[in-house]
N, C-alpha and C positions, 0 to 999 in steps of 0.2 A: 473433484470430478469422478474417483473411482467410487467414493463412497455412495452418488447419487445414482450412478451406472449400476452397483452392484445392488441399489435398491428399485432398479427399474421393473424388474418380474412379479415385485412383490405390489409394486402400482399398478403395474397393467392387471394381475390378477384381482385385486383390491375394486379398481375402478369397472373393467370388466363385469366381475360375477357379483361384485355388492354393490355397488351403483349403480350399475348399468342392468343390473340382475341377469345377463345374457347366459346361457346355458352353458355349464362346465365344459363339454364338448369344445364349444365355439371359444371361450376364455380360453382354456388351459391350452388350446392348441397355438394360439397366438403367442401365449406367453411361453409355450416351448419354443417356438422358433425365436423368439427374442433373445432368451436366454439361450441357446445354443449360439447364437451370431454373438452374441455378448462374449459366453467364453471364447469362442475360435478368433475373434477379430480382434477384443479388446484385452482378455486376460490370457492371449497367446496360449490355450489349452490345445494341444494336440487333435487333428482330426479323429484318430485312433482313440483317445480319452475321452471325445465328444461322440463317438457311437458306441465305443462300449459301454458309459453310463447309460446312454440311450437304450441299449439291449438289455442291460440290468433291469433299468426299470420296466421295459416291456415286458421281462420275464416276472418281475417282481405282480406285477399289475394281473400278470395271469394268476397266479397265485392269489391275490384279491379275489378276481374274479371268481374263484373256484370256492372261497367260502360265501360269496355273493350269493352265487347258486344255490348249495348246500343250505344255507341258512333261509332261502325264499324256499325250499323244497321242502323242508320242516312245516314252515306257516301253511302250502299249498296241503300237503297230506294232511293235517290236521285239521285244515277246511274241510276236505274233499271225503274224509274219515267221517264227520260230523263230530270229531272230541272237540273240537272248539267249543261247541254248544256248551257243555259239563265245564269246561276251565271258566268261561266266560259267569258262570253259575257259580262255581266256588270262590270267585273273588267278589262278587256280589254276594255272597254268603259273608265273606270278612266286612265288607264297606260297600255300601252301593254309592260313597263319595269318590266321585273320580280324581280327588287331590291326595286322599288315603291310596286308592289303588294304584298311582303313581308313585309314592312314597315309596311302599312296596317292592312294587316291580320294578321301576326305573334305579330306585338310590340301593335296596338293600339285594334285591335280587341281580341287579346290574353291577355292585361292588362285589359280589359276591364272584360273579363270573370276570371280571377284570383281577381279582386277585388270585385268582385259578390260571388263568391263560392268558389276557392282557392282550396286545395288538389289535385291539379294536372290536376284540368277538361279543361284548355287550351289547353292541349295535346288532350285531349277527342273531342273537339269543332275544334281547329283551324286547327290540323296537318291536318285531313281528309281534310278541307275546302283547305288546299293550295295543298294537294294530288289532290282536285280535279279539280283546276287550272292547272293542269298539270308538277306542282314541283317533281323531283325525291321525294322517299320516304323519303331517309334517310337526304334530305335538310329539309323536313318537320322536322322531330324529331330535327334536329339540332336547327330549328330556333324558335320553342315551347319551347325547353328547355332553351334558351338563355335567352327568355325572361321571365322565370321563374325567375326572380332575383329582379329586382326594384319594381315592384309592387308584389311581394310574402308577404313584412312584413305588409302590408296592404289589405292581402288576407282574404277572407271571412268576410268581412264587418269589419276588424281590428282583426280577432282571434289572429294572433301571437304574439301581445303586450296585447292585450284587456285577454287573457286567458294565452296564453303560457309567457308572461313575467311578468304577475300578478300573475300566479300561483307559478312561480319561487320564488317571491320576497315577497309573503303575509306570514303572521303567523311567521317570522323569526324575531327573538327579536332583534337582530344586525341593521337589516333595520330600523325595527318601533323607535327603540331609537336612532339611528342617525338622521330619518327624522324628531323625535319631537324637535330634539337639534336644527334646523333650519326653526321648524315652518311650516311642510311641511306634509302633509298626501299619501298615497299611490297612490290615485287616480290624486293628481295633481303630483306625481313624474311620471306616468305615461305618463301624458299627455305630461310633459317636454321631456321621453326619446323619446315618438312619433314625436316631432317637431327635435330632434337631428337627427332620424333614416330616417325622412325626407330629411332632407338637406344632411346627406351622401349621398343616395340613389342617390338624382337628382345630386350632384357633381360628380359621378362614373355613373350612370346610363343615361345620357343624350348622351353617346357615343355608345350604346348598337345598335342603330339603322344604324350605321355606322360600327361596325365591324360584323354586322350581314350580312352586302353588302360585307365588304370584305371577308366574310369565306362561303356566297353563291359565288362569282365568283374565290376565289381560289380553292375550294373543287370541284366546281361543274360545273365551265363553261369552254368551250372549252380551253382556252388560261391559265388555274391553276394559273389568277394572280391574286393576294389581292389589287393592284393598280386598277383594272378595279372597284372595289369594290369603292374605295376610292375617282372615280371620282363622285360618288353620294354624296359626304361630304354634299353640300348644303342643299339638300331635306334632308339628313337622320338628320345632325346637327339639320335642322329647324323641324323635329318630333321629337327628341329625346326632344328637351325644350319645345316644344307644349304639351306633356304630363309632363316633370317634371317641369315645372313652378308651373300650378295651383295643380299640385299633392305635392308640398312644401308646396305651401301656405294654403293647404286645411290641410295639416299634424300639420303646426305650430299653426294655428290660428283656426282648427275647434276640431281637433281630432283624432284618430287613425282608425275611421269607413269608412271614406269617399276618400280618396285621391286616391287610383287607379280608383276609380270609375270615379270619377269629372276627374282624369289627362285625362282618357281615353275618355270621353264623349266631354272634351274641346280639344284634341288633332284631334278627328276623324272631329270634327266640322271645324278645320281649315285646317288640313292635307288634306283630301280626297277634297274639293274644290280646293285646289291648284293644286292639280296633275292633276285634269281635265283640271285646265288651264295652264299646264306646269310651273306652278311658283317653280323657282329652282331645278327641275328634270333634269336629265343627257339630254346632246345632242345627244348622240348615245344610242339609247336602248340595255338593254342587254336582252338576251335570251339564253337557254341551246342550245347545239349543237343537232344533229338530236340523236332521242330516241334509234336508234341501235347502235349508238358508245359511249350510256353510258355504265359506270362501272355497273358491273352484283350488284355489291354492295351494289349500290345506290336505285334498282327497287324492288318492293313486287309483289305479284298476284294482290294487289287492283287497281293497277296503272291502273288509268280513261287515255284512250285514243282517240283518236282521231275517231275511228270508232263507239265512243258510240254518236257521234254525228247524226250519220246516222238514217233518219226517225224519229227524237226526236221530241216530241210535242212542239210545241211554245211557251213555257209558257212567261207571262212577267217576269224582272227581280225581281219586286218587290215580285211576286207571288212563285218565285223558291227561292228566298232568306227568306221568311216569315219564313220557318222554324227556321231557326237562330233567326230571332226577338223574335218568340213565346220563344225559351229556355231563351233569354237574360230576355224577360221579368217575365219569371215565377221565374228563378233565384232570379232577384232582388225581387221581390216581397215577397219570400219565406224567403229570406234572412234580408229584412229592417222591414218587417213589424212584429214587436213585438210578439204580441198575436199569429199571425199565426205561428213564429215562434218557439215560446215556447211549441206551441201544438203538431209541426212535430218533437220536440226533448224531448216528453214528455215521461214519462214512460209508458202512457199508449200505444202508437204507438212504442214502441221500444221492441226489442227483444234483454235481457240481459243475459249473462250467468256471474255469479258472483262469484268470489272465488274459480275458476276453482281450482278444484283437492285441495282443501283447502288451497288454497293460497290467497294474495292479488290482484291477479290479475284477472282482469274484461272486456270481450267484451263487446261489444253495437254494437248494428245494427240498425240504424235508417233507414229504408228503405224508408221511404215516403220523407224523407229530403236528400236523398241520389241524386246526380247527374243524376245516373244511371237511375231512374226511371223518371226523367224530359226528359232525352235524350230517354227513353223508350216511354213514354206518347205520345212525339212529333213524334215519328216515326209511332206511330199509327195514329196520326191525318194527319200525311203525306198521308196515304193511301187512305184518302176521298177528300183530298186537291187537290191532283194529277191524283183523277180517276183509281190509280192504280188495275190492274188485279187480280187474283186470283196467276197465275202463277209467276206475277213481284213479288208478295208479299213473297210467298212461296222461290222464288229463294234468294232474297236479306236477310229473315231470315236465310236460311241455310248456306250459305257463311259465316254470320256473325258468326255462330256458330260452324263452321271452324276455323277459323282465331282464336276466341278466346280459343278455346280448344289447339291449337299450341302453344299461350302463356302462357298456365296453368301451366305447369311445372317449366318455373322460376320463377315466381310468387311463388307457392307453396313450392319453398325452399327462395326465396331471404327475404320475408317477416317473416317467423319464425324464420330465421338466425338473422335476424334484431332485432328481440324481445327477442331471447334467450340472442344475446350480451347487449341488455338495461336492462334485468332483472338478469343479474348475478351477484355475489356477496352473501353473507352467508347473514342467517338471522338476525333479528335484535336483537333477545335472543341467539345468535353463542358465544361461550368463546373468540375467534377470530373472530374479523372483518375484512371482505373485502370489499373496494370499488367496485362497477360495474366498469367492462372494461372501459366504455366511460370517468367515472370520473378519474381512473387510468391514462387513455393517459393527460387527462386535468390536473390533480394534475401535473404531470412531466413535463408538459411546461409550467406550473406557475413555477414552480422552475427552471427550465432553463433560463427562459427569460423575469423574472420580471422586470428588468431595462428597458426592450423596451413592454411591456406588450400591449400598444393600436398595434402594428403593429401585434403583435400573434392571440389577440383579435378575429378578424375575421375570422381566421384559425378554431379557437376553435368550433364557430358557425358553420361554414361550415362543420367541421366533425361531428356533430352531426344532420346536416341535410342528409348527405351522409349517415350517418347509418340508421338514423329515415324516411329519406323520407319526412320529416315534419320540417318546420321553427318553427310551434305551439311545436313540442317536443322537439325540439333542446335548444326552450327557455327555455320550463321545465326544462331540465334536467339542462343545465349551466346559466339561468340567476344569479341564487345567486352567484353561484361559480365565476362568473364574478364582480359580484358587492365586494365579499369578496375578491379577489385578488385584485382588487383596492383600495380599504382601505387598506391592508396590506404593497402595498408600498408608500401609504401616501397621497392618493388622497382624496379629500375630497367629500361631496354628491353628487355636481354637477357633478365634473369631473367622480364620480363613475358610475354615470348616464351615464355619453358619452361611457363610457366602456361597461356598457349593452347595450349602440345602437346599438354599433359595435359588439357585440356578436347576435342581431337582425337583422342587415346587411348582417353578414357572412353565418348567418342561413339560410337568402333568397337564397342567391348564391349559397350553398351549394347542393340546389336542382337541379342545372343544370347538377349534376353527380351523382346525387341517385340513387342507382340500381334499386331501386322501380319504381322511376319516369321513369327512362330510359326505363327499361323492357315495361311498361303501355305504354310510348309514341310509342313505335317502334310498339306493339302489335296492338294499332288502326288504323295503317296504312300498317301491313301485313307485317312488318320487321323483322321477329322472327330471334334469334339466330345471331344475328350481332348486339348485342346491345357494343361490344367493341369498332368497327367501330366508334359508338356514342360518345362513355367518350371520345376517344382519340380529337375529337374535342372541346368536350363543356368544356374540363379539361384546353385549354387553356384561353378561354372566363372565366372562375371562378375562373384562378390564376389571371387575369387582376382585375377582381372585387374586389377579398379579398387583395389584395396588395395595389391598390388602396385606400381601404376604411381604411386599416390601416396605410397609408401614412399622410390619411386626419386626423385620428382620433389622431397620434402624433401632428400634426400642432393645433388642437382644444385641446389637454390636455397638449402640454409639451411648445411647442416652435412653432412662426409664420417662423421660418425658414424652417421648413419641407414642407410649401408649394412649397418650390424650388423643391422638391421631386415630390410632389402630379401632380405638371405642368407639369415638365420632365418625369414622369411613362406614360402615356399614350400616348405620342409624340415617345417616345421610344420603345414602344408596337407595335404603329400602324408602325414604321419603322423597326422594326424587320421582322415584318409580312409582310411587302412588299417586303423584300431580302428572303424570302424563297424560297424553291426549286419549281420545276415546279411540283410536284406530292405527294401526300399525301397518 
């Protein structure tokens, strides 16, 4: 009964948002009320704990809205200044094929953003850029969410592993004793886990660019054909390997800080010149049909149309694209220079609300470290960079504020719902102890599937990310649980580490369907109230990812025979998708 009740908030979200396609502001408000009621009346969580979790969620949502506003502001600033015209021209010079453009912007550029800063920032940067290139708004959101998988475990310079997994395993007596018995310490164990995460991600993720191409033509092409996307297979697989090979080698031999950054830089250095020379690119150019024939669900009020190009200033491509180069430079500097990073995260410049309402829940706002601050700063630089007039600046800021406010209701309910869900459970001194709802679900899964645990492990990680909107938080919640389950079914320390790696991989894949991420990604391209349409698409790719990770996990831990399934599953997935009907 408790397992079903713990699942109920997720069922409510799925039914209302994905099946019924209600706007997130309605679906998440009902899900929040149900979660709060379950937490208080069934889990016997104190009223202060529920209220504190809600306050923490609201404050977190405000921080997300700040990032959303700043991301939209960059797009609107480029539109009003006329720089968008030069950016579009620059990408058309690389390749007019929309599949190639999406691979470069979403896969390679998006992975670089993820590796540098994490926390959903690719949506804030890459999605508006795709919109500026003339992609349907829903295609932009779908693309940036799907790529938030492979690079995520090493996002924000390795935070999901260095903080997420490390926090989940440190100070645990059983882990310490087991590691001591094999002569290994926790940092060395995290390094080993990082290598396994890199291998699994690379073995699964090299096909993500091809899946992106298939989804683009399947859902947004005139022919609604997945096969049309598969025609880009040589170039897409080349782009996938150009990222994942250096990414894996970095994870294996250097550590978890740089794989996504190195993979992206090497990938762009290989793929962009190849695309300009037509190396492995499709012979037939794919483009979207006439804009007037697009489904109304695809478009938003932020769409950049060809009318924006009339009388636009003639900026060079480098000058027009320089705001994105500045953003990347600032993100990498502030995330990799340790003294600067430490100061930006220090208590002196952090707004903290500790022990909210007498609970252990604390909210911290690191405003100077926020990607939103970087985006806002660069938006201001753009005023001078592009010699913008006062009316242009006013129009861009006003339009951005309106779009942010339209997204606010969904985030102001979805994030508090997540926090109440995570912080459910009885106080440590209560007479009867109740696990928090996510751990109730995980424990039930362990009891039902322990003999096939590597297959299930990535789903637990994905569940955590779906709930929390973060691979780091998912790893914090479930890393020790996964390790304990692995040892209970008789796995040694090395294979238990592989199970934790599967947790991290699943947690990365879960970002594709996290309501928190979907709402924010939709908001930055003005696609409000259509979150369910997006999740219906990204859920397919997430399922591919966690199933394939599980099969690889079974092969690595139990029997090489499972490699047959790991080879067959992607083929079957692509075959089934190519045979699906004409319209989604």
